[in-house]
N, C-alpha and C positions, 0 to 999 in steps of 0.2 A: 504494500500500500504506500503510495507517495504521500509527501507532506500535504499536498493539496487535498487528497482523499481524506486524510485524517482530520483536517480542518472542517471539510464539508460534513463528515460524519458527526463531529462534535456539535456543529450547528443543528443538524437534523435531530440529535438527541435532545438538545436544548428545546427544540420545537416540541417534541413529544412531552417533555416534562412540563413545559408551559401550558400546553393544551390540557393536560390532566389536572392542573391546579388553578388555571385561570378563572374558572367559574366561581371559585371561592375567594377571589381577590376582594379586598375592601375598595370602596370608592377612591380612597387616597392612593392605594397601590395602582388602581387602574388609571388614575390621572397621571401618575408618574410614567406609566407605560405609554400612554398617549403622547406625552411630551417627548419621550425617548423616540417614539416612532417618527414624529415630525422632525426631530433633530437629525436622526439618521437619514431621513429622506432629503433634507436640505443639504447635508454634507455629501450624500451620494451624487446629487445633481451638480453640486459645485465641482466635485472630482471629475465627473463626466465632462463638464464644460472645459475644465482645464486640460484634460487629456485630448479633447477634440481640438483645442486651440494649438496643440503642439505641432511644430513644423513637420516632424517625422512621426511615423507610426508609433503610438504609445507602446512602451515596453510591455511584455506579456504579464509581468508582475502587476503593473498598473491596471491592466485589463482584468486580471484575476481579482484584485482588490475590489473593483467595481462590482464584479459578479457576486463575490461573497457578501458585500454590503447589501445587495438586492435580496439575496437569500435570507439574510438575517432580518431585514425589513419585513419580508413576507411572513416570517415566522412570528414576529411580534404582532402583525396584523391578524394572524390566525389565532393567537392567544387572546387578543381583544375580541375577536369574533366569539370565542367561547364565553368570555365574560358577559357580553351583551345578551347572549342566548339564555343566560340564567335569570334574566329580568323580564317580567311580564310585558312591559311596554315595548319590548323588542318585537313582539308579534306585529304590532302596528308599524313600528319604524321600518321593519324589513320590507314593507310594501310601499314605502316612500321612495320613488325613483330619485336617485341623486344622493341618498344617504347610505353610505357603505358602512362596513363594520367598525372602522376606526372612528368616524364621525358619530355613529350611534353609541359606541362605547364611551366616547368623550362626553356626550350629552347626559347619558345615564350616570356617569361618574361625577359630574359637576352639579347636577340638579337633584335636590332633595324635595320631592313633591310634598312632603309633610310640612315643609317650611314655605310653601308657595300656595297660599289659598286662592290666588288669582294669577293669571299669566303675567299681570303687571309686575309681580315680584320677579319673575324670570327675566322679563325685559330689562328691569332695572339692574339685576345681578349681572346681566350680559352686556351692560353698557348701551342698551337700545332705548333708553329713556332720554328724549331730547331735552328734558328739563333739568337733568342732572348735570352739575358743573363740578369740575375738579379744581378747586381753588388751591392756590399756593399754600403750602404748609399743612394742608389737610390730607387725611387718608383718602386714597382713591375710592370713589363711591361705587365701583363695580369690580368684577373679577376679570383681570386682564386676560387670563388664559381662556375663560369662557367667551369673552368678547372676540378673541382671535378665532376660536372654534366656530362661533356663529358667523363670522366673516367668511370662513371656509365653506360653511353651509350655503351662504348666499352665492358664493362663487360657483359652487357645484350646480345649483339650480340654474344659474346663468349659462354655464357650460352646456347643460343639457336642455336648454329652453326651446330648441328646435325639435325636440323629441316629444311627440304627443303624449307619451307615457309619463312625462315629467310634469305633474300637476302644478307644482310650485314654480317650475320654469315658465309655465303659461301665466301664472300669476305675475311673475316678473315682467314678462313681455307686455301684458295688458297694462300693468302699472306704468311701465316706461312710456308707452304710448300716451297715457294720461298725463304723465309728468312733462313730456315733451310739448304737448298741446298747451298745457298751462304756462309753460315757460315762454312759448312763442307769443302767447297773449299778453305777456308782461305781468302775470299774476304774482311774480316773486320780486317785483321792483323794490318793495320795502325791505325785504330780506337782503337783497343785493346791496342796498345802501347801508344797511347795518353791518354787513360783512366787510365792506370797504373800510368802515370806521374802526372795527374791532379786530379783524383778523390780520395778523402780521405774516410777512413772508409770501405774499401773493406773487405769482409769476406774472410777467407782462401779459401773457395770453389770458390768464385767469382774470386779471384786473380789467382787461378789455371787455370781457363778457359782463362782469359785474357793473361796469360803468354804463353799459347799454341796458341795464336792468334785466339781464338774463343770467341764469345760473350756468356755469361751465358744463360741458357734456359729462365730464367725470363726476360731477356732483349729482347730476340728474341720474346717472347710472347707479351711483351709490344709494341714492334715495329709493330707487326701484328695487335693488337687491335687498336693501334693509326691510322694505315693505314685505317682500316675499318671505324673508326669514321670520319676521314677526308673525305673519299669518301662519306659517308652519308651526312656530312655537305655540301659538294660540290653540291650534288644532291638537297638537301633541299634549298640551296641558289639559285640554278638555277630556281627552281619552284617559290620560294617566290619572287624573283626579278621580274620575268615575271608577277606575279600577281600584284605587286605594280606599275611597270613602263611600262607594256605592251610591253616589248622588251627584247631580250636576254641580259644577263649581260656580261660585259667585261671579258676576260679571266684573271685569277689570274696571278700575276707576275711569279711564278715558271713555268707556262705553256707558257705564252706569251713571256717571255724574256729569262728565263734560260733553258727551256725545261726539267725541272726536273720531270715532271709528265705528265700523259696523261689524256685526257678526256674520260669519260665512259658514256654509255647510262644511261638515268634516270631509276629509279626503275619503273616508268610508265610514259607515255607521258603526257604532260600537254597541254590542248587545249584551255586555257583561252584567 
């Protein structure tokens, strides 16, 4: 057996061990594994880009390293798949096109439904509450890792938005059309004026859009992906809450009090 074979065998053994124990991981342990997965993924992509940029063909050891990194990355994803399968809400998450095992495991690991009587609590915890401000010297009012995870959720929906099976991808596309139309009408003129006054570091291109009373395309896209993500979280919370408490959840503050949003039908009915 070569050294390469020995390394590959050890990685495969690690995979089996993880799969056997992953279902019993605590949320804290699962969060660490999710972080490790994305760290490994980022490093692998960086290594690939550096190897691709080399003038000469990368040395076989460099190619081997990339291959082993991908193997280990897949094994971690498989372990997270086992973790998410041990939670009832996964039966619903599994049917959401665009939510794979790592995203599902991350959401399950970060969200404690017992601490979230409404989806507004999840929105706030994930940094999706536009009213929340992080003032200098104060503790960050949201969870940075969950916020990043929800950004990845939105990007996944956007990536698959041309696929009819991706329900929340369709939500993204419909919302973006709505946002573009509002922007063209000049509905955001007041917001643009406020942004010019308060936001530092605007690029010349961004400033040009704001001065015309229009939001830059990037901000329109961000608003649209955020909307789709919040709708997904609302549907997930609705199902998860009923699973846990055997009753429908209270309406979130923006719907019940302010009337800032509307309720939408679930991705699929829940008959628990």
